N, C-alpha and C positions, 0 to 999 in steps of 0.2 A: 511400070514395074521397077525400073531402075531407081525411082525415088524411094523405094523401100530401103535402099542402102543407107539412106539418111538416118534411119532408126538405129543403125549399128554404131554410129559415131558416139552417142552418149554412153553406149556400153563400153567402148574402148576407153572413154574418159574415166569411167568407174573403176577400170583396172588400175589406173594411177592412184585413185583414192585408196583402193584396197592395198596396193603395194606400199603406200606410205604408212598405213597403220600396221601392216605386217612388219615393216622395218622398225616401227616405233616400239612394238611390244613383244611380238612373237618370235621373230628371228632377224638376224642381221642380213640385209640385202647388200651384197658387194657392189662396188662401183661398176664393174663389168656388166653385171645383170641389169643394173639400172639403165645403162647406156643401150644395151640390147633391146630392152623393153621399150624405151623411148623411141628408138629408131624403128622398131616394128610397128608401133602405134602410128608414127608419122607416115610410114609406107602404106599402112592399111587405110588411113584417112585420105592420103593422096589418091589411092585407087578408088575410094568411094566418091571423092570429088570429081574424078574423071568420068566415072560411070553415070553420075547424076546428070540428067539432060536438062535440068532447070536452068534458069537464067544466070547471067554473070553475077548478079548481086548475091544470090544464095550461095554460089560457089565461093565467092570471096569471104562471105560471113563464115561459112563452114571451115575454110582454110585458116582464118584468123583464130577461130575457136579451138581448132586442133593444135595450132602452134601455142596458144595460151595454155592449153591443158598440159602440154609437155613442159613448157617454160615454168609454170607454177609448180608442177611436181618436182622438177629438177632443182628449182630454187628452194623449195620447202625442204628437200632432202639435203642438198649440198650446204645451204646456208643455215637453216633453222633446226632440222631434225638432229638431235645430239646422237641418236643411234645409227645415223647413216654411215655405212661403210665400217661399222664396228664389228667386233666378234661377239658371239652370243653369251659368253660368260667366262668366269674364272677357270672353270674346268676345261674349257675348250681352247685354251691358249695353245698356239703352236709350240712345239718343242725346239729348243736349241740342243744340238747333240751333246755338247760338252762346254764347260766354262772356259776351256782352253781354245775353243774355236776362234778363228780370226776373220775379220772382215777388212776390206781395203779402206783406205782413207775416203775414197769417193762414196763407198757404200755406207760408211759410218756417218758422213755428212748428210747423205740422203735420209738416213734414219732419224738423225737429229732434226732435220727440217720437217720431216713427216710428223714427228712428235710435236713440234711447235705449231704446226698447222692446225692440229686438232685441239691443242691446248688453247690457242687463240680463238678457235671457233666455239668451244664448249664451256670453258671454265668461267664462272661468274666474276672472278677477280680480274679477268682480262676483257671484260665487256667494253670498257672505255679506253682500251689501249693496253699495251704491255707495261707492267710495272718496271721501273728503271732497273731495279736489282735483277729481275728476270732477264731483261734485255742485256745487261752487262755480262751476266754469267753465260748467256747463250753465245754472245760474241766471243767471249774468252774461250769457251769450249770449241766453238767452230774454228777459231784460229789455231788451237792446238791440234785439231783433227787434220787441218790442212798441212801441217808440218810433219806428219808421220806417213809411213807406208802402209802399215797394218796395225790393228788393235784387237785385243781379245774381247769376246762378248762381255765378260765380267768387267773389264776396264771401261768399256763403252757404257755399260749400265751404271757404273759409278759416276761417270761424267754426266749422263742424262739426269740421274738423281740429284746431282749437284745443282743443275739448273732448276729443278722442280722444288728442291728443298726449301728455298726462300719463300715459297708460298705459305709455308707453315700449315700444310693441309695433309693430314695422314691418309686421306683417301686418294690423293693424286701422287702417283709414284710410278716408277718403272722397275721391272724385276724379271729376270730370265727364268724360264722353266726348264730345269734339267732333271735328270734322274739323280737326285741328291744322294750322296754317300754319307750315311750317318755313323757316328761313333757307336760301336756295338755296346760298349759298357754303359752308355747313358740309359739303356733300357734294362740293365741288370738289376736284380734285387740287391746285390751287394752295395750299390750306390744309391739305393732308394732312400729318400729323405735328405740326401746331401745336397747342398747348394754349391754352385761353382763360384769361387771367389776371385780367381784370376786365370787368365789364358796367356801362355807364353810370357809370363812375367808382368802382364798388365792386369790391373784390377778391372772390375766391370765398369766402374766410374771412369777410369782412364780410357777404357775401350770406347765408352760413350762419348767422351770428349774428343777422342781421335776420329770418331765416325760422325760427328755432329753435322757435317755438311754433305754427307752421302746417304742419309736416311731421312725420309719425309715423315714428320711427326708434328703433333701439336703439344702433347704432354710429354715431358721428359721420361715419364714412366713407360710410355708407349715406345719410345726409342729403345729403352732398356729391353722391353719385351721383344722388339724386332731383333736386337743384337743376340739375345738368348736363343732365338730361333735359328741363328746363323752359325754360332761358334761350335756347334756339335756336328757340322758337316764340312767336308773338304771344300765344297763349292762356296759355302758361306765364309769359311776362314779366308779363302782367297779374296772374296768380295770385301771383307773387312781389312784387307791388306796385311794379313798375318801369314807367316810361313806354315804351310800345311804338310810339309815333308816330315817334320818332327814337332809334335804339339804337346806342350806340358800344361796340365790343368792342376789347379789346387781346389780340392773339395772340402767342405766343412759341414759338420753336423754336431750340434750341442757342444761346441768348443773343440771338437776333435777334428784335426786337419789331416788330410792325406794328399800326397802329391804323386801324380802319375804322368808318364810320358808315353805317347803313342806315335806310331808311324802310319803311313797311308794304308797298310794292310789291315789296320784295326778298324777301318771304316768299310761299310758295305751298303748296298741298296736296301731300302726299307723292306722290300718283299723278302729278301734273303734273310734278314734278321727276324722277321715275323715267322718265317718257315721253321725257325729253330725254337720258337716258343710253343708251349703246350696249348695255350688258349688262343685260338685264332678266330673266335666268335666276334662278329662285328656288333658293337654296342649301338643302341639307338641314340639319337640326338636328344631324346626326351625320355625321362623315367621319373619315378617317384617312389618314396618309401614312407611308411606310416610307423611312427614311434608312439604306440598307445600309452606306454608308461609315462612319457613326458607330454602326452597330448599334442604331438607335433607331426605335421606332414611336410615333407621337403620334396619339391620338384626340382630336378636337375635338368637344365636346358643348355646344351653346348652350342647350339646355333639357333637363330630365329627363323625357324622353318614353319610357316603357317599352312599346314596341310591337314588332311583328315586324321593322320596318326596323332598329330599334336592335339587337335580338337578332342579326340577320343580320350587321350591320356588326361587332359585337363578335366573333362567331365567325369571320368572314372575316379580320379583322385577326389574331387569334391563330393562325389557320391559316397565314397568311403569316409570322408571327413564328416559328413552329416550322419551316416549310420553309426559311427564310433564317437560322435560328439567331440571331435578334435577342436581344441581351442586356439592353436597356433598353426599358421601356414607360412612356409618360406619358399622362395624360388632362388635357386643357386645358379647365377649366370656368370660365375667367375670363369674367365677365359672365353666367354662367348663373343665371337668376332662380328656378330650382326647377321643381317639377312632381311627378313620381311617384318616390319613393325606391326603387322596385323596380329602377331602373337600377343601383343600387349592388350589390345582391345578385347580379344577373345578371353584372356585370363581375367580381365577386369569385370567381365559380365558376371562372375561368381562372387564379386566383392560388393559390400553394401555401400556403394557410392552412386549418387544420382547423376553426376556429371563430372567431367575433368577437363582441364585446360590442355591443349596440345600446342606444339611449337608452331611458329610461322615460318614461312620460307619464300624465297624468290627463285623461280626456275628459269634458267637461261635457255632461250631458244634462239640461237643465232645472234642477231643484232638487237634483240629486245628480251625483256624478262616478263614472266607472268607471276604476279604476287599471290600468295596464299596466306592471308593474315592469321595470326594466332587466334584460336577460337575455343569455345567450350563445346564439348561433345556430350550428348546425352548417352548415358550408359544403358545399353539394352540388357537389363538384368535377367539372369536365369533364376527367377524367383523361387523355383522349387528346390534349388540347391544353394541358396544365397548364404554366404559365409559372413559372420558378424564378429569374428574373433580378431586376434592380432596378426598382422601381416609383416613379413620381413623379406628383405632382398639382400643376397650375398653378392658382392662385386669384387673385381680386381682391376689392376691396371690393364690387364688383357681384355677387359670388357670393352667392346668397341662398337661404333656405328649404331645399329638398332638396339644393341645391348645397352649402350650409353643412353639411348632414348628411353628405354625401359626405366632405367634409374632416374632419369630426368623427370619423367611423368610421376613416378612414385614420390620423389623429393618435392617437386614444385606443387603437387596437389595434396601433400601431407597425407598420403595414402598409407604409408607404412614406415618401417625403420630400415635404413640401409646400413649394412655391416660390411666392413672390409676396406678396400682401397677405392680411390676415385677412378672412374672409368677413364680410358686412354684418349678420348678426344673431346674437343671443345663443343659444348652445346650451342654456341654461337658460331660454329664453323661451317664446313662444307661437307657435301655427301651426294648421294644418288648418282652412282658412277656409271660411266660407259667404258667399255674395254676395247683396246686396239692392239694390234701386233705390228711392231716395226718391221718393214718388209724384208730387210736383208739379215739382220741379226736375230730376228724372231723374238726380240725382247718384248715382254708383256707390258702394256701401259694401261693404267687406270686413271680416269679423269672425272673429277666432280662436275656436276651440272647444276647443283642447287646450293644456295646459301641459306642456312637455317638461323632462326631467331628463337632463343630459349622461351619455353612456355611461361616461366616467371621472369619477366624482363628485369625485375628488381632483385633477383636472387643475390647479386653482389659477389659471386664467386666465379673464378675463371672456369673451373671444372665442377662436376656434380660431386660435391664432397659428401662422404658417408656420415651418418649420424653417430655411428660407433666406429672409429678409425682403428684399424689394426692390419697386420700383415695378412695377405690373402689366405695364407695357409692356416691362420688361426681363426678365420671367420666363423666356421661351424662351431668351434669351441666357444666363441663369444656369443653365438646365437643361443646356445644352451644356457649360458650365464644370464642372458637377457630374459629368457622365459622362466628362470628360477628353477 
């Protein structure tokens, strides 16, 4: 009867396998949960071994197998699984209460070392050891932290970004999550169409030069995009090292310049600003419009979200395109920060292409990498709605990650015409991130796990350059010029 306990042991080992794959894709399993499960399995297995009345050899074998199951799971998680002990996503980052919060020297050093631990474990650039520049910056920052009593979260974030910046990887960065206070006027109709040319006497180029070592980026245009997302907030101004008690902006539109000075009372939480606007409706990430007069359909995609809503929108648009005999189709991904690249293959199904080249990559899993060579993918065409006209893609420097991949596939496979600005990251760079939270400061950390190789290895350009180059704000106008 007691031998039936033996059948329970493989069941407990399957728990480890299930937990590993849950941690890999579905949710982040914290270290404490992993330890508790491992100890529980060992205790259950020990109980089973004691209960079994068989000979010494079987008990030894069962004990060894149990220990191996725990050991393999632990090593697979701790050493190889990049998702191990991560947080589940960007939106789930823990909050830091305020940019003025402080942590002690000891806590800051703990956070710095925590960051380096996962950087060394997961980032492809550190597979064969830490690059010398990263090592030097880490030692410099650690030494600085040892010499102080306390440090604000924003200042600590600047120092951790300084370490990561030299990897030249826009996907690997640290950033705190606060309730940001935005300049109210930046949402006003009065300043609509105006561009910011300077902040506190510094031009945007001067700001970029001043911030070059505290923002992770590949393309300088992406650094500018990051800076533009910061200087309209109290927290961002402080991060950039600017005085936020009295802030002077210079705005320009069609040669007309206006200078305005604001105090902290002129900034508010985004929810408070939105409550004062009339239109509070939430726009979808995907939409389209049909211009029958110009025989043009334009889909706007603000994020790469491959879900049922997206699939339906694509199909609905091409249904109308066929019914109305539309000759030109465009996708507007200006400012699209990325997401799931499955949006590309789904859209391509409606284009008259037989196959297309995809990028190659190496995925780091602890002490080894798994290669995925560049290859040609057969296009699973939606024959009943196949579009055979002209295709265009609108891009900006704020097009990033899977957004850049979209542009890369269009460019390297000669599928259509790209109009606008080069996307903000290197097609031969890094991506596929995992997220962590530094334990004391609650600073958010993103780390790349894959190194990508461009679909067209002979493209000869650092970025995915547009076919028709223009300022992102002029891309739609140039699209209409292109279609005549």
